[in-house]
C-alpha positions in Angstrom: 2.9 6.9 34.6 4.2 8.6 31.3 3.3 7.5 28.1 7.0 6.7 27.2 7.2 4.1 30.3 3.9 2.6 29.4 5.1 2.2 25.8 8.4 0.9 26.9 6.9 -1.6 29.3 4.3 -2.9 26.6 7.0 -3.2 23.9 9.0 -5.6 26.4 5.8 -7.7 27.0 5.4 -7.8 23.2 9.1 -9.0 22.6 8.7 -11.6 25.4 5.7 -12.9 23.8 7.4 -13.1 20.5 10.0 -15.2 21.6 7.3 -17.9 22.8 5.9 -17.6 19.1 2.8 -15.5 20.3 1.2 -12.2 20.0 -0.9 -9.9 22.0 -4.2 -10.6 19.9 -3.6 -14.3 19.7 -2.3 -14.3 16.0 0.6 -16.5 14.9 3.7 -14.5 13.5 2.4 -15.3 9.7 -1.3 -14.2 10.3 -2.9 -11.3 9.2 -6.0 -9.3 10.9 -9.0 -9.6 9.1 -8.9 -8.1 5.6 -11.6 -6.2 3.8 -11.8 -3.8 0.6 -14.8 -1.8 -0.3 -14.8 -0.6 -3.7 -16.6 2.3 -5.1 -16.3 4.0 -1.7 -16.1 7.9 -3.4 -18.6 8.2 -5.9 -17.2 11.2 -7.3 -13.9 9.6 -8.2 -13.1 7.6 -11.1 -12.2 4.6 -9.0 -11.9 4.2 -5.3 -11.6 1.7 -2.8 -11.7 1.5 1.1 -9.2 -1.0 2.6 -9.2 -2.2 6.2 -6.7 -4.6 8.1 -7.9 -5.0 11.2 -8.6 -1.6 12.7 -6.5 0.2 10.3 -8.3 2.1 7.2 -7.1 3.6 4.4 -9.1 4.9 1.4 -7.5 5.4 -2.0 -9.2 7.6 -5.0 -8.2 7.7 -8.8 -8.5 10.8 -10.7 -7.9 10.7 -14.4 -7.6 13.9 -16.4 -6.0 14.9 -19.6 -2.7 16.2 -19.2 0.9 16.4 -21.1 3.5 13.7 -21.2 6.8 14.4 -19.5 9.7 15.3 -22.0 11.7 12.3 -21.3 8.6 10.1 -21.6 6.9 11.5 -24.5 4.9 8.3 -25.6 3.6 7.6 -22.3 1.0 8.9 -19.7 1.5 10.3 -16.1 1.2 8.2 -13.1 1.4 10.2 -9.5 0.8 8.7 -6.3 0.4 10.7 -3.2 -0.2 9.7 0.4 -1.7 11.8 3.4 -1.7 10.8 6.9 -4.7 12.7 8.4 -4.0 13.8 11.9 -7.4 12.3 13.1 -6.0 9.0 12.3 -3.3 8.9 14.8 -2.1 10.6 17.6 1.4 10.5 16.1 0.4 12.4 13.0 0.2 16.3 13.3 -0.9 19.0 10.7 1.8 20.7 8.6 4.2 19.6 5.9 4.0 16.0 4.6 5.1 13.7 7.1 8.0 11.4 6.5 5.9 8.2 6.9 3.6 9.6 4.3 6.4 10.1 1.9 7.3 6.7 2.6 4.4 5.0 2.0 3.5 7.1 -1.3 6.8 5.9 -2.6 6.6 2.3 -1.5 3.2 2.1 -3.1 4.0 3.9 -6.1 7.2 1.8 -6.7 5.1 -1.4 -6.3 2.6 0.0 -9.0 5.5 1.1 -11.3 7.6 -1.9 -11.0 4.8 -4.4 -11.8 3.6 -2.3 -14.7 0.2 -2.2 -13.1 -0.8 0.5 -15.8 0.8 0.4 -19.4 1.5 4.0 -19.4 1.9 4.0 -23.0 -1.7 3.0 -23.5 -2.5 6.3 -21.8 -0.8 8.4 -24.3 -3.3 10.3 -26.9 -0.8 12.2 -28.9 3.1 11.9 -28.4 4.7 14.8 -26.6 1.6 16.9 -26.6 -1.4 14.9 -25.1 -1.9 12.1 -22.6 -4.1 10.9 -19.7 -2.7 11.7 -15.8 -3.4 9.1 -13.6 -3.6 10.5 -9.8 -3.5 7.7 -6.9 -4.4 9.6 -3.8 -3.9 7.6 -0.4 -5.6 8.8 2.8 -4.9 7.0 5.9 -8.3 7.5 8.1 -7.1 5.2 11.0 -3.7 3.8 11.8 -3.5 0.9 13.9 -0.5 -0.6 12.2 0.5 -1.8 8.9 -0.5 1.0 6.9 1.7 0.2 3.8 -0.2 -3.2 3.3 -3.5 -1.4 3.6 -2.6 1.6 1.2 -1.4 -1.2 -1.4 -4.7 -3.0 -1.2 -6.7 0.3 -1.4 -4.5 1.6 -4.4 -4.9 -1.6 -6.4 -8.5 -2.3 -5.7 -9.1 1.6 -6.8 -7.2 0.9 -9.8 -8.7 -2.3 -11.0 -12.4 -0.6 -10.6 -11.2 3.0 -12.1 -13.0 4.2 -15.5 -11.1 6.3 -18.1 -13.7 9.3 -18.2 -13.7 9.8 -22.0 -17.2 11.2 -22.3 -16.6 13.8 -19.4 -13.6 15.6 -21.5 -15.3 15.2 -24.8 -12.8 12.5 -26.2 -15.0 9.8 -26.8 -19.0 9.2 -26.4 -18.4 6.6 -23.9 -16.4 6.0 -21.0 -14.4 2.6 -20.6 -12.7 0.8 -18.0 -8.7 1.7 -17.2 -6.7 -1.2 -18.6 -5.1 -2.9 -15.6 -2.2 -5.1 -16.6 -0.8 -6.7 -13.6 -1.7 -6.9 -9.6 1.1 -6.3 -7.2 0.4 -6.4 -3.6 2.5 -5.6 -0.7 3.4 -7.6 2.5 5.3 -6.2 5.4 7.1 -7.9 7.9 8.4 -6.6 11.2 11.3 -8.0 13.3 10.5 -8.7 17.2 13.6 -9.9 18.5 14.0 -13.4 16.9 10.6 -13.5 15.4 9.6 -11.9 12.1 5.8 -11.4 11.7 3.6 -10.1 9.3 0.8 -7.3 9.5 2.3 -5.6 12.7 0.0 -3.6 15.0 0.8 -0.3 16.0 2.1 -1.4 19.4 4.3 -4.2 17.7 5.7 -1.5 15.1 6.9 0.9 17.9 8.4 -2.5 19.4 9.7 -3.6 15.9 13.6 -3.7 15.1 13.5 -3.6 11.6 10.8 -3.7 8.7 10.7 -5.2 5.2 8.1 -4.9 2.7 7.8 -7.3 -0.3 5.7 -6.5 -3.3 4.9 -9.6 -5.5 2.7 -10.0 -8.6 0.3 -12.5 -10.2 3.2 -14.2 -12.1 5.2 -15.0 -9.1 7.7 -12.0 -9.5 9.3 -10.1 -6.5 8.6 -6.7 -8.4 9.9 -4.2 -5.3 11.2 -4.4 -1.7 12.0 -1.7 0.8 13.3 -1.9 4.2 12.2 0.7 6.8 13.5 1.1 10.4 16.7 0.4 12.4 17.4 -3.5 12.4 19.0 -6.0 10.1 17.9 -9.1 8.4 20.2 -12.3 7.0 20.1 -13.3 3.6 17.9 -16.4 5.0 15.6 -14.0 6.6 15.0 -12.2 3.5 14.4 -15.7 1.5 11.8 -16.5 4.3 9.9 -13.4 3.8 9.9 -13.9 0.2 8.1 -17.0 0.3 5.9 -16.1 2.9 4.9 -13.1 0.8 4.0 -15.3 -2.2 1.9 -17.3 0.1 0.1 -14.5 1.1 -0.1 -12.8 -2.4 -2.9 -14.8 -4.1 -5.5 -14.2 -1.5 -4.6 -10.5 -1.1 -4.7 -10.0 -4.8 -8.4 -11.5 -4.9 -9.6 -9.3 -2.0 -8.3 -6.4 -3.6 -9.8 -7.1 -6.9 -13.0 -8.2 -5.2 -13.2 -11.7 -7.0 
């Protein structure tokens, strides 16, 4: 039996279960898999965190170095987010140019960080128009078992909240200081399976999915970003319900990401 036929049979079974409010792994539609975030995973990085959601594993590393402000933002530092889907993490990823999913992950995570003003970029400016700190958020998907966006979001936030501004290394000051993190956005991703909308979809559930929405919330109770993916529609009531669910999950996810 071909992989395509097997996948189609499994997707049909997943949709049948969803109609009954059930999932393959026994979870409820609004239940996450086990979540863990390990900080300081890469000792050579200025900040790092390994996030696991079930069998999905994503590593984020922070690099801070002196740079030059962009001409249109002369009084602000620079923030760059990049995601890499390592081929060994999934048979669906291949070597070569950036995978479209990698571009999506980097943009969705970056949007939440920027919109929530996680870092006050103006505080990273040293000399207007001349010198600033550049903050690079690198994301590496190590194991893809579904919901890599939420795992990447947790890893990035965990790495930022434990990052250090390496002033001593670059001769700017006599001591390093913690990177100032102002806000703490986390992302919750929902996937439509027929008439049921589940959170934290597995790899197989994503293949059976008929639409995906990621909602980023902050600690103040704001929706700071939202992204729709896959083919499929959601009603206004669906979006309202997903937002309420995202808020309910937010505080726990933030606490795990920050290690508090």
